N, C-alpha and C positions, 0 to 999 in steps of 0.2 A: 138305136144309135144315139149317143150322147154328144153334146158339145161342151167343151171345156174352154174357159177363158183364162189365159195366162196374163198376169199383170206384173210379175217380177221374176227375176232369175237369180239362181245361186251360182256363183262362179267359184272356180278353184284353179290353182296353178297347174299347168301342164306338168307331165312327168319330168321334162327336162328343164322346167322353170323359166322358159322363155316367154310365156304368155299365160293369160288367164282365159279359160274357156268355160262354157256352161256345164255345170254339174247336174243341175236340175231346175225345175220351174215351180212357181207358186201360182195357184189358181186364185180367182177372185174371192174365194172363201178361205184363203190363207192356208191351203193344204199343199204340202210339198210332194212333188213327184220327180223321180230320177229321170234322166234322159231315156234309159231303157224302158221304164214304165210308160212314158209318153209314146215312144215308138211302138211298143207292143199294143198300146191302146189304139193308135192310128191304124195299124195293120188289122186290128179287130173291127175296124169300121167306124170308130169314133172320130170326131172332128176336134182339133185343137187350134185355137186362134190366139193371137196377141190382141190386146186392146189397150191403147194408151194415147193420150194427147188428141183424142178425136179420130184416131185411125184404128183400123182393124185389118189383120191379114192372117191367112191360114198358115199354120206351121207344117213343114214337110220334113220327113226323115231323110237323112243322107248317111252314107256309109261312115264318113270320118269328119273330124273337126276340119274347118276350112283353112286352118293354118298349115301351110305346105307340108311340113314334116311331122305333124302331130297325128298320132294314131288313135286318139280317143274315139271310141266307137260304142254304140251308134251315136249319131249326132243329130241335132235339130237345126233347121234354118227357116228363115223367111227370106226376104230380099236383102241380101248382104250389102248391096250398094245403096240401099235407102238410108238417107240421113234422118228419117222420121223416127219418132219415139216408138212406133209399133215394130220396128226392126227388132227381132229377138235379142240381138247383141246389144241393143241400146236401152233395153228395159232396165229399170232400177233394180238394185239388189236390196234384200231386206235389211233393215237396220238391226243393230244388236239388240234393241229393245222390242223387236217385232213379236207379235203374238202368234206368229206362224206355227203351224202344227206339222210335225214330222210324223208320218205314219209308221207304225212298227214294221 
């Protein structure tokens, strides 16, 4: 079993354009993983956590985006009500100049 630390998220507009949701995440070694890759990894027994601002929390898979009518699936969540930086939805997005690596 491996543990992955997520430090940033990549967001995209929803299909209906009403909100932005998580497309994927970046680990602490700047590697990008899609939502599906993270969920499959969790189901395989690996642990995924966010880590930011001195806080850490485990990421859990959920069936759909938490925005009421959005059908983006699968989705990832931490504590949606948390105002802290470790909330998956509150993590920074990579800058345009990021050295992040997208795997083939």
